[in-house]
PLY file of the C-alpha trace (Angstrom):
ply
format ascii 1.0
element vertex 315
property float x
property float y
property float z
element edge 314
property int vertex1
property int vertex2
end_header
-99.69 144.63 295.07
-96.37 145.59 293.48
-97.04 148.98 291.85
-93.75 148.84 289.95
-94.75 145.64 288.13
-98.14 147.05 287.19
-96.59 150.23 285.76
-94.10 148.22 283.69
-96.91 146.07 282.25
-99.02 149.01 281.07
-95.91 150.85 279.87
-95.05 147.88 277.68
-98.52 148.01 276.14
-98.31 151.73 275.42
-94.79 151.48 274.02
-95.75 148.45 271.95
-98.47 150.55 270.33
-96.08 153.41 269.78
-97.75 155.51 272.49
-96.13 157.06 275.51
-95.52 160.24 277.40
-91.87 160.42 278.25
-89.93 158.10 275.96
-88.92 154.76 277.27
-85.70 152.85 276.62
-86.94 149.25 276.68
-88.34 149.37 273.12
-84.73 149.71 271.93
-83.23 146.90 274.03
-83.32 144.40 271.18
-81.39 146.74 268.91
-78.92 147.41 271.73
-78.16 143.71 272.09
-77.84 143.21 268.33
-75.30 146.05 268.07
-73.39 145.23 271.25
-70.10 144.88 269.36
-70.54 148.14 267.45
-69.33 151.55 268.72
-71.45 152.83 271.58
-72.78 156.34 272.11
-69.89 156.95 274.50
-67.46 156.16 271.64
-68.97 159.02 269.65
-68.87 161.74 272.29
-67.46 164.88 270.71
-68.07 163.65 267.17
-70.87 164.36 264.75
-73.83 162.05 265.62
-74.59 159.47 262.93
-78.25 159.65 261.95
-80.45 157.18 260.12
-81.77 158.43 256.73
-85.52 159.19 256.83
-87.90 156.65 255.28
-88.36 156.92 251.53
-91.14 159.35 250.76
-90.96 161.16 254.09
-90.94 164.95 254.18
-89.66 167.43 256.77
-92.37 168.43 259.22
-93.54 172.02 258.95
-93.60 174.15 262.08
-97.16 174.93 263.13
-97.38 177.97 265.37
-100.80 177.43 266.90
-103.71 175.01 266.66
-107.06 176.55 265.79
-110.13 175.80 267.89
-111.43 173.48 265.16
-108.09 171.64 264.99
-108.08 171.11 268.75
-111.61 169.72 268.61
-110.83 167.36 265.71
-107.56 166.24 267.34
-109.45 165.41 270.55
-112.07 163.52 268.54
-109.33 161.57 266.73
-107.72 160.72 270.09
-111.07 159.42 271.36
-111.30 157.20 268.28
-107.80 155.80 268.87
-108.44 155.11 272.55
-111.75 153.38 271.81
-110.01 151.11 269.31
-107.30 150.42 271.86
-109.88 149.62 274.52
-111.60 147.23 272.10
-108.22 145.72 271.14
-108.98 146.46 267.48
-105.32 146.90 266.55
-105.92 146.40 262.82
-108.00 149.57 262.68
-105.34 151.40 264.73
-102.82 150.41 262.06
-105.07 151.88 259.37
-104.75 155.28 261.10
-100.93 155.32 261.15
-98.87 157.64 258.96
-97.62 156.26 255.62
-94.06 156.47 256.98
-94.94 154.20 259.91
-96.80 151.73 257.69
-93.73 151.51 255.46
-91.67 150.12 258.35
-94.06 147.31 259.38
-96.89 145.38 257.74
-100.39 145.32 259.21
-100.05 141.61 260.08
-96.74 142.19 261.85
-98.08 145.18 263.75
-101.23 143.42 264.96
-99.24 140.35 266.03
-96.65 142.41 267.90
-99.16 144.59 269.73
-101.43 141.67 270.60
-98.51 139.79 272.15
-97.38 142.90 274.02
-100.77 143.70 275.52
-101.31 140.17 276.81
-104.20 139.86 279.28
-104.13 143.52 280.32
-107.23 145.46 279.27
-108.16 149.13 279.39
-111.30 149.67 281.46
-111.75 153.39 280.75
-109.79 156.47 279.73
-109.80 160.24 279.89
-108.29 162.92 277.63
-106.51 165.60 279.64
-105.02 168.10 277.21
-104.39 168.84 273.52
-100.95 170.33 272.84
-99.57 171.83 269.64
-96.58 170.11 268.04
-94.51 170.53 264.90
-96.76 169.61 261.99
-99.53 168.30 264.21
-100.60 167.81 267.81
-100.07 165.64 270.87
-102.84 164.58 273.20
-102.25 163.77 276.85
-104.47 161.00 278.21
-104.93 158.81 281.28
-105.97 155.17 280.97
-107.27 152.93 283.72
-106.47 149.26 283.17
-106.93 145.85 284.70
-104.85 142.68 284.70
-106.26 139.39 286.07
-103.02 138.68 287.92
-101.61 142.09 288.82
-104.84 143.98 289.46
-105.81 147.47 288.35
-104.06 150.82 287.98
-103.71 153.92 285.78
-101.09 155.42 283.48
-100.57 158.78 281.78
-99.32 158.95 278.19
-99.18 160.93 274.95
-100.66 160.27 271.51
-98.75 162.04 268.73
-100.65 163.12 265.63
-99.54 164.43 262.24
-101.89 166.53 260.12
-101.89 166.09 256.34
-104.42 167.65 253.99
-106.74 168.43 256.87
-106.71 164.85 258.21
-105.09 163.47 261.36
-102.80 160.43 261.42
-101.22 158.60 264.35
-97.42 158.81 264.39
-95.27 156.25 266.20
-92.06 157.26 264.30
-88.71 155.52 264.38
-86.19 156.98 266.80
-82.45 157.30 266.15
-80.76 156.26 269.39
-77.29 156.57 267.86
-77.90 160.30 267.41
-78.76 160.89 271.07
-77.67 164.17 272.64
-75.36 163.48 275.55
-76.25 165.12 278.86
-74.87 164.87 282.38
-75.51 165.77 285.99
-77.15 169.16 286.39
-78.38 169.39 282.77
-82.10 170.10 282.45
-84.03 167.88 280.02
-87.38 169.12 278.70
-89.76 166.41 277.48
-93.39 166.45 276.36
-94.99 166.40 279.81
-92.12 166.90 282.26
-88.78 168.61 282.67
-86.15 167.18 284.97
-82.50 167.18 285.93
-80.32 164.78 287.89
-78.62 166.64 290.73
-76.36 163.92 292.13
-75.75 160.17 292.13
-74.16 157.98 294.78
-73.63 154.27 295.44
-74.28 152.62 298.81
-74.49 149.14 300.23
-77.04 150.17 302.85
-79.90 152.65 302.79
-81.88 153.88 305.77
-84.53 156.37 306.86
-84.48 158.87 309.69
-87.79 157.32 310.75
-86.88 154.84 313.46
-89.87 152.65 312.58
-88.75 152.09 308.98
-85.24 150.81 309.63
-82.65 150.07 306.95
-82.01 147.83 303.95
-78.83 146.16 302.72
-78.13 145.39 299.07
-78.09 141.75 298.06
-74.82 139.88 297.66
-72.83 141.16 294.67
-75.22 144.12 294.34
-75.31 147.80 295.25
-77.86 150.58 295.63
-77.77 153.53 293.22
-79.37 156.63 294.75
-80.35 159.23 292.14
-81.16 162.73 293.45
-83.30 164.63 290.96
-85.71 167.53 290.42
-88.81 167.04 288.26
-91.60 169.37 287.13
-94.95 168.51 285.56
-95.28 170.92 282.60
-98.91 170.08 281.77
-102.14 171.44 283.24
-103.16 168.22 285.00
-101.69 166.24 287.90
-100.27 162.75 287.44
-98.12 160.27 289.37
-94.33 160.27 289.19
-93.47 158.45 285.92
-91.46 155.48 287.21
-91.39 153.89 283.75
-89.65 156.92 282.23
-86.48 156.39 284.26
-85.02 153.00 283.38
-81.35 152.76 284.31
-79.14 151.04 281.72
-75.63 149.89 282.58
-72.51 149.32 280.49
-73.70 145.77 279.70
-77.07 146.99 278.36
-78.87 145.59 281.39
-81.98 147.53 282.40
-83.10 148.33 285.94
-86.40 149.78 287.12
-86.81 151.99 290.16
-86.87 149.94 293.35
-90.14 149.83 295.28
-88.08 149.81 298.48
-88.93 153.00 300.38
-86.34 152.59 303.12
-84.93 156.04 302.46
-85.98 159.64 303.10
-87.56 161.87 300.45
-88.23 159.23 297.81
-89.98 160.44 294.63
-91.73 157.32 293.37
-95.45 157.22 294.15
-95.41 161.01 294.59
-98.11 163.01 292.80
-96.82 165.72 290.44
-98.95 168.86 290.44
-98.70 171.24 287.44
-95.72 173.65 287.46
-94.54 172.65 290.96
-91.02 171.24 291.09
-90.59 168.13 293.21
-87.15 167.25 294.59
-86.14 163.91 296.00
-84.48 160.57 295.27
-85.15 157.31 293.48
-83.30 154.09 294.27
-82.08 151.27 292.05
-80.45 147.97 293.00
-78.00 146.69 290.41
-75.02 144.28 290.17
-71.73 145.41 291.64
-69.99 144.85 288.30
-71.96 147.69 286.67
-69.17 150.20 286.06
-71.28 152.86 284.34
-74.95 153.61 283.78
-77.30 156.16 282.22
-80.88 157.13 281.35
-82.01 157.28 277.71
-85.19 159.27 277.09
-87.08 160.38 273.98
-89.30 163.45 273.75
-92.74 162.37 272.56
-93.77 163.81 269.22
-90.20 164.58 268.16
-86.96 162.86 267.16
-85.16 164.36 270.17
-83.25 161.66 272.07
-81.21 162.32 275.19
-78.74 160.11 277.00
-78.05 161.27 280.54
-74.79 159.77 281.74
-74.91 159.24 285.51
-71.56 157.47 285.83
0 1
1 2
2 3
3 4
4 5
5 6
6 7
7 8
8 9
9 10
10 11
11 12
12 13
13 14
14 15
15 16
16 17
17 18
18 19
19 20
20 21
21 22
22 23
23 24
24 25
25 26
26 27
27 28
28 29
29 30
30 31
31 32
32 33
33 34
34 35
35 36
36 37
37 38
38 39
39 40
40 41
41 42
42 43
43 44
44 45
45 46
46 47
47 48
48 49
49 50
50 51
51 52
52 53
53 54
54 55
55 56
56 57
57 58
58 59
59 60
60 61
61 62
62 63
63 64
64 65
65 66
66 67
67 68
68 69
69 70
70 71
71 72
72 73
73 74
74 75
75 76
76 77
77 78
78 79
79 80
80 81
81 82
82 83
83 84
84 85
85 86
86 87
87 88
88 89
89 90
90 91
91 92
92 93
93 94
94 95
95 96
96 97
97 98
98 99
99 100
100 101
101 102
102 103
103 104
104 105
105 106
106 107
107 108
108 109
109 110
110 111
111 112
112 113
113 114
114 115
115 116
116 117
117 118
118 119
119 120
120 121
121 122
122 123
123 124
124 125
125 126
126 127
127 128
128 129
129 130
130 131
131 132
132 133
133 134
134 135
135 136
136 137
137 138
138 139
139 140
140 141
141 142
142 143
143 144
144 145
145 146
146 147
147 148
148 149
149 150
150 151
151 152
152 153
153 154
154 155
155 156
156 157
157 158
158 159
159 160
160 161
161 162
162 163
163 164
164 165
165 166
166 167
167 168
168 169
169 170
170 171
171 172
172 173
173 174
174 175
175 176
176 177
177 178
178 179
179 180
180 181
181 182
182 183
183 184
184 185
185 186
186 187
187 188
188 189
189 190
190 191
191 192
192 193
193 194
194 195
195 196
196 197
197 198
198 199
199 200
200 201
201 202
202 203
203 204
204 205
205 206
206 207
207 208
208 209
209 210
210 211
211 212
212 213
213 214
214 215
215 216
216 217
217 218
218 219
219 220
220 221
221 222
222 223
223 224
224 225
225 226
226 227
227 228
228 229
229 230
230 231
231 232
232 233
233 234
234 235
235 236
236 237
237 238
238 239
239 240
240 241
241 242
242 243
243 244
244 245
245 246
246 247
247 248
248 249
249 250
250 251
251 252
252 253
253 254
254 255
255 256
256 257
257 258
258 259
259 260
260 261
261 262
262 263
263 264
264 265
265 266
266 267
267 268
268 269
269 270
270 271
271 272
272 273
273 274
274 275
275 276
276 277
277 278
278 279
279 280
280 281
281 282
282 283
283 284
284 285
285 286
286 287
287 288
288 289
289 290
290 291
291 292
292 293
293 294
294 295
295 296
296 297
297 298
298 299
299 300
300 301
301 302
302 303
303 304
304 305
305 306
306 307
307 308
308 309
309 310
310 311
311 312
312 313
313 314
């Protein structure tokens, strides 16, 4: 069973619902293609980022220093309600729990249609809430879902639900993200997200990869392709273990093509499939195979529960 395919499927469901733990670039691919002839982020390096005006009626979020015990309990209860609705595929009721700002960007009919198409035949079999974290103006809840797909099989995925509190009530926030205003980062810069912090230490291109284990052998890139080896350090900043988030690190090249981490493990010290224990930094590599004509590439990540967007330029 191809673990990479399974992870992408469930990630698409979570992103389609507006959920997710690390911010994922694919939800913006359509906008990227539509604006292909407009100035790119690279064109704006060193200039003031252009931001999208907030939705009409939106208000700045107030900083909340600490969640009370009651707030943590009610946030957990609200998360359980959301996950039950998700498990039952009752997307109309999920929409009813969105913030007014999110409802203003998409009708209930459009939302239900989009999420239904995104989820496809994949179903959530069960779920578990791991942790309730304080956020600006609300809370975020870390969860793990176990899912099943009739073709791809079963698996699990960790994610984040972001809540906003208004007048003592909780609302689900899936907020619009301003990619054009992304903060540019490079090799060696540490990025702190909702559940992880990481930095890319080095990047290199190779036609062949191999392992020091004589029984594993080597692999050669396909014709007109190359391997991209990304050396990175990553730390789980939560209180619960979870698997390395393959779906968080989608490589995007200068032609807006997207590449997932290769499942090929013909290399030493690979990170994918590694378990991340709380507060322990893991160091290693991930491998991508991409066309030889890709002259530059980067990661774009969004911090869950915020409008913080980072573009990490690798080449």
